[in-house]
Backbone as JSON, one array per atom type, in Angstrom:
{
  "sequence": "MGSWSVNNYMTTSIDWVHEIDASLVGTPLDWRCPPSAAFFDYAAERGPYVRRLAHAICCDWTQAETLSLAILTSLQLGWSRIGDPARADEFVHRALGNAVVTDSPTPRSCNARGDDYPFEDESLLFDGLQSLTVIQRKALVLHHWLDVSVPDVADILQITAAEVQRHAARARSAINFLMLEPA",
  "N": [[-29.44, 81.19, 64.7], [-27.85, 84.36, 64.77], [-27.16, 87.23, 62.56], [-24.49, 87.71, 60.73], [-21.77, 89.32, 61.6], [-18.56, 91.47, 61.23], [-17.88, 92.16, 63.4], [-18.01, 90.42, 65.1], [-15.81, 88.38, 64.89], [-13.89, 89.87, 66.0], [-12.95, 89.86, 68.62], [-10.95, 90.32, 70.6], [-8.9, 92.56, 72.43], [-6.98, 95.21, 71.25], [-5.3, 96.31, 72.89], [-2.73, 95.85, 73.21], [-1.29, 96.57, 71.15], [-1.15, 99.41, 71.35], [0.39, 99.47, 73.48], [2.82, 98.38, 72.4], [3.25, 100.79, 70.55], [3.5, 102.79, 72.1], [5.81, 101.99, 73.47], [7.74, 102.57, 71.34], [9.09, 105.07, 71.07], [10.36, 107.71, 69.72], [13.59, 108.3, 67.41], [14.57, 105.56, 65.15], [17.48, 105.19, 65.88], [17.66, 105.89, 68.33], [17.14, 103.33, 69.54], [19.04, 102.01, 69.48], [22.41, 101.05, 70.72], [24.45, 103.23, 72.36], [26.94, 104.74, 70.25], [30.56, 104.23, 70.88], [32.95, 105.68, 72.6], [35.43, 105.43, 71.31], [34.77, 105.22, 69.08], [34.26, 107.81, 68.36], [36.67, 108.94, 68.64], [38.04, 108.02, 66.72], [36.81, 108.45, 64.3], [37.25, 112.0, 64.77], [39.74, 111.81, 64.84], [40.72, 110.67, 62.12], [38.66, 111.51, 60.65], [38.92, 113.7, 58.38], [41.4, 112.59, 57.33], [40.07, 110.59, 55.88], [38.02, 112.05, 54.33], [40.17, 113.31, 52.67], [41.12, 111.3, 51.37], [38.71, 110.21, 49.89], [38.4, 112.64, 48.44], [40.67, 112.67, 46.54], [39.86, 109.99, 45.37], [37.6, 110.86, 43.94], [37.81, 113.37, 42.83], [36.38, 115.96, 43.37], [34.91, 118.09, 45.36], [32.29, 118.31, 46.84], [31.33, 115.58, 46.13], [33.33, 114.12, 47.49], [32.69, 114.75, 50.37], [30.14, 113.96, 50.52], [30.73, 110.93, 50.31], [32.67, 110.43, 52.12], [30.98, 110.96, 54.7], [28.91, 109.24, 54.34], [30.52, 106.69, 54.27], [31.56, 107.04, 57.11], [29.14, 107.1, 58.36], [28.26, 104.47, 57.98], [30.47, 103.12, 59.01], [30.42, 103.87, 61.88], [27.77, 102.25, 62.49], [28.53, 99.73, 62.08], [30.59, 99.63, 64.21], [30.69, 98.2, 66.28], [31.4, 95.44, 65.57], [33.6, 96.26, 64.41], [35.89, 97.79, 65.85], [38.43, 98.45, 66.19], [40.75, 100.54, 65.31], [42.53, 100.02, 63.12], [41.5, 97.76, 61.75], [39.24, 99.23, 61.51], [40.43, 101.13, 59.12], [40.7, 99.53, 57.21], [38.11, 98.65, 56.79], [37.44, 101.37, 55.8], [39.15, 101.48, 53.32], [38.21, 99.51, 51.66], [35.41, 100.68, 51.68], [35.83, 102.65, 50.17], [36.85, 101.74, 47.65], [35.09, 100.47, 46.57], [33.14, 102.34, 46.24], [30.78, 104.07, 44.3], [31.36, 106.21, 41.96], [30.82, 108.99, 40.18], [32.14, 110.55, 37.05], [31.52, 113.22, 35.99], [31.63, 116.29, 37.68], [29.73, 117.97, 40.33], [27.39, 120.76, 39.43], [27.33, 122.67, 41.4], [29.91, 122.03, 42.67], [32.09, 122.75, 41.09], [33.74, 124.95, 41.61], [33.76, 124.99, 44.25], [35.15, 124.34, 47.33], [36.81, 122.79, 50.11], [36.4, 123.11, 53.55], [38.93, 122.48, 54.99], [40.44, 122.97, 52.81], [43.34, 121.63, 50.91], [46.56, 122.82, 50.04], [47.54, 120.86, 48.38], [45.84, 120.6, 46.37], [45.96, 122.11, 44.24], [47.93, 121.28, 43.21], [50.16, 119.59, 40.4], [49.75, 116.99, 40.43], [47.07, 116.32, 41.39], [46.06, 117.44, 39.19], [46.69, 115.64, 37.38], [44.99, 113.18, 38.56], [42.75, 113.78, 38.27], [42.82, 113.78, 35.55], [42.63, 110.54, 35.18], [40.54, 107.51, 34.51], [37.98, 106.29, 36.79], [38.68, 103.64, 37.74], [41.39, 103.54, 37.4], [42.09, 105.68, 39.29], [41.53, 104.69, 41.64], [42.93, 102.26, 41.82], [45.32, 103.26, 41.85], [45.32, 105.08, 44.12], [44.76, 103.22, 46.2], [46.71, 101.19, 46.01], [49.31, 102.35, 45.64], [49.34, 105.06, 46.77], [47.92, 104.13, 49.39], [49.41, 102.25, 49.96], [48.08, 99.32, 49.87], [48.07, 95.9, 49.36], [48.72, 94.08, 46.08], [46.69, 91.84, 45.96], [44.97, 92.47, 47.73], [43.97, 95.05, 46.79], [42.71, 93.84, 44.47], [40.75, 92.32, 45.29], [39.15, 94.16, 46.64], [38.38, 95.93, 44.55], [37.18, 94.04, 43.11], [38.25, 92.98, 41.03], [40.61, 91.51, 38.92], [44.01, 90.59, 39.85], [46.25, 91.05, 37.95], [44.79, 92.79, 36.59], [44.73, 95.01, 38.3], [47.42, 95.57, 38.5], [47.68, 96.3, 36.0], [45.85, 98.8, 35.43], [47.19, 100.47, 37.49], [49.64, 100.63, 36.43], [49.0, 102.02, 34.14], [48.02, 104.29, 35.16], [50.18, 105.28, 36.66], [51.79, 105.84, 34.58], [50.37, 107.92, 32.96], [50.31, 110.16, 34.79], [53.34, 110.27, 35.09], [53.61, 111.07, 32.58], [52.21, 113.62, 32.44], [53.6, 115.16, 34.54], [56.19, 115.57, 33.27], [55.69, 116.99, 31.28], [56.06, 120.81, 30.2], [54.9, 123.3, 32.6]],
  "CA": [[-28.41, 82.29, 64.45], [-27.93, 85.71, 64.5], [-26.9, 87.8, 61.32], [-23.24, 87.39, 60.67], [-20.83, 90.77, 61.76], [-17.02, 91.4, 61.54], [-17.54, 92.36, 65.04], [-18.09, 89.08, 66.15], [-14.7, 87.8, 65.24], [-12.54, 90.82, 66.34], [-13.59, 89.88, 70.05], [-9.77, 90.61, 71.38], [-8.68, 93.66, 72.76], [-5.92, 95.55, 70.69], [-4.57, 97.4, 73.61], [-1.23, 95.31, 73.29], [-0.79, 97.27, 69.82], [-0.89, 100.43, 71.54], [1.37, 99.21, 74.34], [3.91, 98.49, 71.47], [3.19, 101.92, 69.8], [4.27, 103.52, 72.93], [7.29, 101.57, 73.57], [8.83, 102.9, 70.26], [9.1, 106.39, 71.02], [11.89, 108.45, 69.53], [13.88, 107.5, 66.38], [15.04, 104.32, 65.46], [18.96, 105.35, 66.04], [17.89, 106.0, 69.54], [16.74, 102.16, 70.0], [20.26, 101.11, 69.27], [23.23, 101.0, 71.45], [25.3, 104.36, 71.62], [28.23, 104.7, 69.7], [31.54, 103.97, 71.87], [33.98, 106.8, 72.57], [36.54, 105.34, 70.47], [34.3, 105.62, 67.63], [34.2, 109.46, 68.03], [38.25, 109.11, 68.53], [38.57, 107.68, 65.49], [35.99, 109.61, 63.68], [37.69, 112.95, 64.95], [41.14, 111.76, 64.26], [40.77, 110.12, 60.77], [37.82, 112.02, 59.3], [39.9, 114.35, 57.61], [41.87, 111.7, 55.9], [38.81, 109.97, 55.0], [37.81, 113.07, 53.29], [41.14, 113.52, 51.31], [41.29, 109.85, 50.28], [37.56, 110.38, 48.86], [38.65, 113.37, 47.41], [41.54, 111.85, 45.64], [39.03, 109.32, 44.13], [36.22, 111.45, 43.49], [38.17, 114.73, 42.2], [35.13, 116.65, 43.57], [34.71, 117.95, 46.93], [31.04, 117.73, 47.11], [31.02, 113.97, 45.98], [34.03, 113.52, 48.45], [31.94, 115.03, 51.47], [29.19, 112.84, 50.63], [31.05, 109.76, 50.32], [32.99, 110.39, 53.4], [30.03, 111.03, 55.69], [28.17, 107.8, 54.49], [31.59, 105.84, 54.82], [31.68, 107.04, 58.48], [28.18, 106.51, 59.09], [28.41, 103.15, 57.8], [31.24, 102.5, 59.96], [29.53, 103.88, 63.24], [26.79, 101.41, 62.53], [29.38, 98.36, 62.29], [31.71, 99.66, 64.96], [30.84, 97.02, 67.48], [31.72, 94.1, 64.8], [35.07, 96.52, 63.84], [36.04, 98.26, 67.19], [39.55, 98.42, 66.05], [41.15, 101.68, 64.28], [43.43, 99.32, 62.21], [40.28, 96.97, 61.09], [38.3, 100.44, 60.65], [40.95, 101.6, 58.03], [40.39, 98.19, 56.18], [36.59, 99.04, 56.34], [37.3, 102.59, 54.73], [39.74, 101.49, 52.01], [37.2, 98.93, 51.0], [34.3, 101.19, 51.12], [36.27, 103.8, 49.12], [37.28, 100.86, 46.17], [33.4, 99.88, 46.36], [32.07, 103.62, 46.26], [30.25, 104.49, 42.69], [32.02, 107.74, 41.66], [30.59, 109.75, 38.71], [33.24, 111.58, 36.78], [31.23, 114.65, 35.78], [31.45, 117.17, 38.72], [28.19, 118.54, 39.98], [27.56, 122.07, 38.76], [27.94, 123.41, 42.53], [31.18, 121.69, 43.24], [33.1, 123.24, 40.34], [34.53, 125.91, 42.2], [33.57, 124.71, 45.67], [36.38, 124.04, 48.2], [36.34, 122.26, 51.5], [37.02, 123.97, 54.8], [40.19, 122.13, 54.95], [41.25, 122.98, 51.34], [44.7, 121.52, 50.99], [47.34, 123.38, 49.09], [48.12, 120.08, 47.11], [44.55, 120.16, 45.25], [45.94, 122.98, 43.25], [49.12, 120.7, 42.51], [49.97, 119.0, 39.14], [49.49, 115.44, 40.85], [45.86, 116.34, 41.46], [45.46, 117.47, 37.84], [46.65, 114.32, 36.9], [44.5, 112.46, 39.07], [41.53, 114.13, 37.5], [42.76, 113.01, 34.25], [42.51, 109.49, 34.84], [39.68, 107.1, 34.98], [37.9, 106.17, 38.13], [39.15, 102.41, 38.15], [42.84, 104.06, 37.69], [42.48, 106.38, 40.06], [41.13, 103.75, 42.69], [44.15, 101.49, 41.82], [46.46, 103.87, 42.23], [45.22, 105.54, 45.5], [44.75, 102.01, 47.18], [47.82, 100.58, 45.95], [50.44, 103.4, 45.64], [49.23, 106.05, 48.29], [47.77, 103.62, 51.0], [50.13, 100.49, 50.31], [47.6, 98.15, 49.9], [48.67, 94.81, 48.39], [48.02, 93.85, 45.08], [45.58, 91.1, 45.99], [43.75, 92.83, 48.52], [43.15, 95.98, 45.9], [41.99, 93.27, 43.6], [39.65, 91.96, 46.28], [38.23, 95.2, 47.2], [37.73, 96.36, 43.41], [36.57, 92.73, 42.64], [39.09, 92.54, 39.59], [41.98, 90.45, 38.84], [45.48, 91.15, 40.29], [46.64, 91.64, 36.74], [43.92, 94.25, 35.67], [45.22, 96.0, 39.17], [48.6, 96.02, 38.07], [47.61, 97.06, 34.61], [45.55, 99.96, 35.88], [47.85, 101.29, 38.06], [50.67, 101.04, 35.55], [48.59, 103.13, 33.01], [47.65, 105.51, 35.75], [51.13, 106.14, 36.83], [52.51, 106.43, 33.17], [49.8, 109.01, 32.69], [51.05, 110.57, 35.99], [54.64, 110.69, 34.91], [53.61, 112.04, 31.36], [51.94, 114.95, 32.76], [54.8, 115.76, 35.25], [57.26, 115.86, 32.55], [55.17, 118.25, 30.56], [56.21, 121.91, 30.94], [53.84, 123.79, 33.3]],
  "C": [[-28.6, 83.41, 64.31], [-27.27, 86.14, 63.31], [-25.07, 88.01, 61.7], [-22.5, 88.71, 60.68], [-19.53, 90.37, 61.85], [-16.8, 91.6, 62.75], [-17.2, 91.27, 65.96], [-16.79, 88.27, 65.84], [-13.37, 88.74, 65.56], [-13.1, 91.02, 68.05], [-12.06, 90.4, 70.9], [-9.5, 91.92, 71.44], [-7.41, 94.2, 71.75], [-5.04, 96.71, 71.68], [-2.88, 96.74, 73.85], [-0.62, 96.27, 71.96], [-0.27, 98.69, 70.27], [0.24, 100.32, 72.55], [2.89, 99.36, 73.68], [4.22, 99.91, 70.87], [4.13, 102.74, 70.92], [5.58, 103.21, 73.32], [8.6, 102.11, 72.58], [8.72, 104.43, 70.13], [10.63, 107.21, 70.6], [12.24, 108.09, 67.78], [14.61, 106.19, 66.43], [16.4, 104.18, 65.87], [18.82, 105.5, 67.64], [17.57, 104.69, 70.41], [18.1, 101.42, 70.27], [21.23, 101.28, 70.64], [24.13, 102.09, 71.32], [26.53, 104.17, 71.38], [29.3, 104.76, 70.74], [32.35, 105.34, 71.53], [35.08, 106.46, 71.66], [36.32, 105.54, 69.01], [34.93, 107.03, 67.51], [35.74, 109.59, 67.95], [38.33, 109.25, 67.2], [38.0, 108.65, 64.74], [36.92, 111.24, 63.8], [39.03, 113.19, 64.39], [41.24, 111.45, 62.44], [39.95, 110.6, 59.73], [38.4, 112.9, 58.3], [40.56, 113.91, 56.63], [41.2, 111.0, 55.18], [38.29, 111.0, 54.0], [39.04, 113.46, 52.41], [41.13, 112.38, 50.67], [39.94, 109.94, 49.38], [38.12, 111.37, 47.83], [39.45, 113.01, 46.36], [41.08, 111.04, 44.78], [38.13, 109.87, 43.71], [36.6, 112.9, 42.68], [37.09, 115.7, 42.5], [34.9, 116.62, 45.15], [33.15, 117.69, 47.4], [30.69, 116.2, 47.09], [31.99, 113.58, 47.4], [33.52, 113.93, 50.19], [30.82, 114.06, 51.54], [29.64, 111.58, 50.9], [32.0, 109.44, 51.61], [31.95, 110.32, 54.53], [29.38, 109.62, 55.57], [29.37, 106.65, 54.78], [31.43, 105.7, 56.66], [30.42, 106.55, 59.17], [28.18, 105.15, 59.04], [29.68, 102.48, 58.68], [31.14, 102.72, 61.6], [28.5, 102.7, 63.38], [27.28, 99.89, 62.78], [30.31, 98.73, 63.31], [31.78, 98.63, 65.86], [31.39, 95.82, 67.05], [33.17, 94.62, 64.61], [36.02, 96.69, 65.06], [37.37, 98.67, 67.37], [40.22, 99.34, 64.81], [42.07, 100.99, 63.19], [42.52, 98.79, 61.17], [39.39, 98.53, 60.42], [38.99, 101.09, 59.35], [41.01, 100.8, 56.81], [39.01, 98.76, 55.65], [36.9, 100.37, 55.31], [37.94, 102.42, 53.6], [38.71, 100.48, 51.1], [35.97, 99.74, 50.62], [34.8, 102.22, 49.89], [36.56, 102.68, 47.67], [35.81, 100.45, 46.0], [32.5, 101.28, 46.14], [32.09, 103.91, 44.38], [30.52, 106.0, 42.75], [31.61, 108.29, 40.28], [31.79, 110.46, 38.37], [32.67, 112.8, 36.44], [31.28, 115.16, 37.37], [30.0, 117.67, 38.9], [28.4, 119.99, 39.98], [27.97, 123.02, 40.27], [29.58, 123.19, 43.13], [32.37, 122.31, 42.27], [34.07, 124.16, 40.6], [34.41, 125.96, 44.03], [34.71, 124.18, 46.42], [36.08, 123.8, 49.41], [36.97, 123.25, 52.63], [38.47, 123.54, 55.03], [40.69, 122.06, 53.58], [42.77, 122.64, 51.71], [45.22, 121.87, 49.74], [47.69, 122.23, 47.89], [46.94, 120.04, 46.07], [44.85, 121.11, 44.02], [47.5, 122.17, 42.48], [48.83, 119.96, 41.12], [49.52, 117.35, 39.17], [47.66, 115.69, 41.07], [45.1, 116.73, 40.18], [45.52, 116.19, 37.1], [45.62, 113.36, 37.21], [43.32, 112.44, 38.36], [41.38, 113.6, 36.01], [42.35, 111.52, 33.81], [40.91, 108.93, 35.29], [39.5, 106.7, 36.25], [38.57, 104.91, 38.77], [40.7, 102.89, 38.25], [43.07, 104.88, 38.88], [42.56, 105.6, 41.48], [42.37, 102.96, 42.9], [45.14, 102.24, 42.23], [46.51, 104.65, 43.6], [45.48, 104.54, 46.54], [46.16, 101.56, 47.19], [49.17, 101.27, 46.07], [50.42, 104.4, 46.9], [49.14, 105.29, 49.24], [48.38, 102.24, 51.04], [49.23, 99.46, 50.45], [48.07, 97.48, 49.12], [47.76, 94.68, 47.25], [46.88, 93.06, 45.3], [44.6, 91.51, 46.94], [43.03, 94.04, 47.72], [42.49, 95.09, 45.03], [40.86, 92.85, 44.49], [38.53, 92.87, 46.43], [37.42, 95.95, 45.9], [37.03, 95.34, 42.58], [36.87, 92.68, 40.93], [40.0, 91.7, 39.94], [43.37, 90.91, 39.53], [45.89, 91.62, 38.95], [46.27, 92.89, 36.4], [44.4, 95.34, 37.04], [46.57, 96.45, 38.78], [48.66, 96.9, 36.74], [46.93, 98.55, 34.57], [46.24, 100.92, 36.52], [49.15, 101.65, 37.56], [50.34, 102.05, 34.64], [48.59, 104.54, 33.84], [49.01, 106.31, 36.31], [52.15, 106.52, 35.68], [51.89, 107.71, 32.68], [50.18, 110.43, 33.69], [52.2, 111.1, 35.43], [54.84, 111.55, 33.28], [53.28, 113.46, 31.89], [52.71, 115.77, 33.43], [55.99, 116.15, 34.34], [56.95, 117.13, 31.44], [55.26, 119.85, 31.38], [54.91, 122.8, 31.36], [53.44, 125.01, 32.46]]
}
């Protein structure tokens, strides 16, 4: 027998590797099916709404922008399963409830305002929202503002229904206390 060589064991051609590489041209998003027009209609109509809800929970425009873009991106990727605007709203509510929100604003966002900066942001209500804890804001926004049922909010936030009611009640009393104070 002759001398041993690695090349003796690599007798097959690797042309198939080059064929696979050539078929994978472009970004991974190009490989998927293009999003439907229904998603674009939903995003155009409900995008500002999602952003304002994210701001109500985050109390920070920079975090709200990042959160709303992440939610809409996730929604786009799952649109083939969701497909219905009512179910898309449920997805948005669940995503807002599961969002990780930091209490401290980023340095850039302290004076930053969105392009569609609503006048409500300067109201006493948004001052009150900023004084609440994250879980209280989520419970208040989901249950009282969006009218999501207590069991559904409990499922979204992964807490008990009693805890949802307790957090929402504490949030309401804090907001009421702030509203009674003279400006």
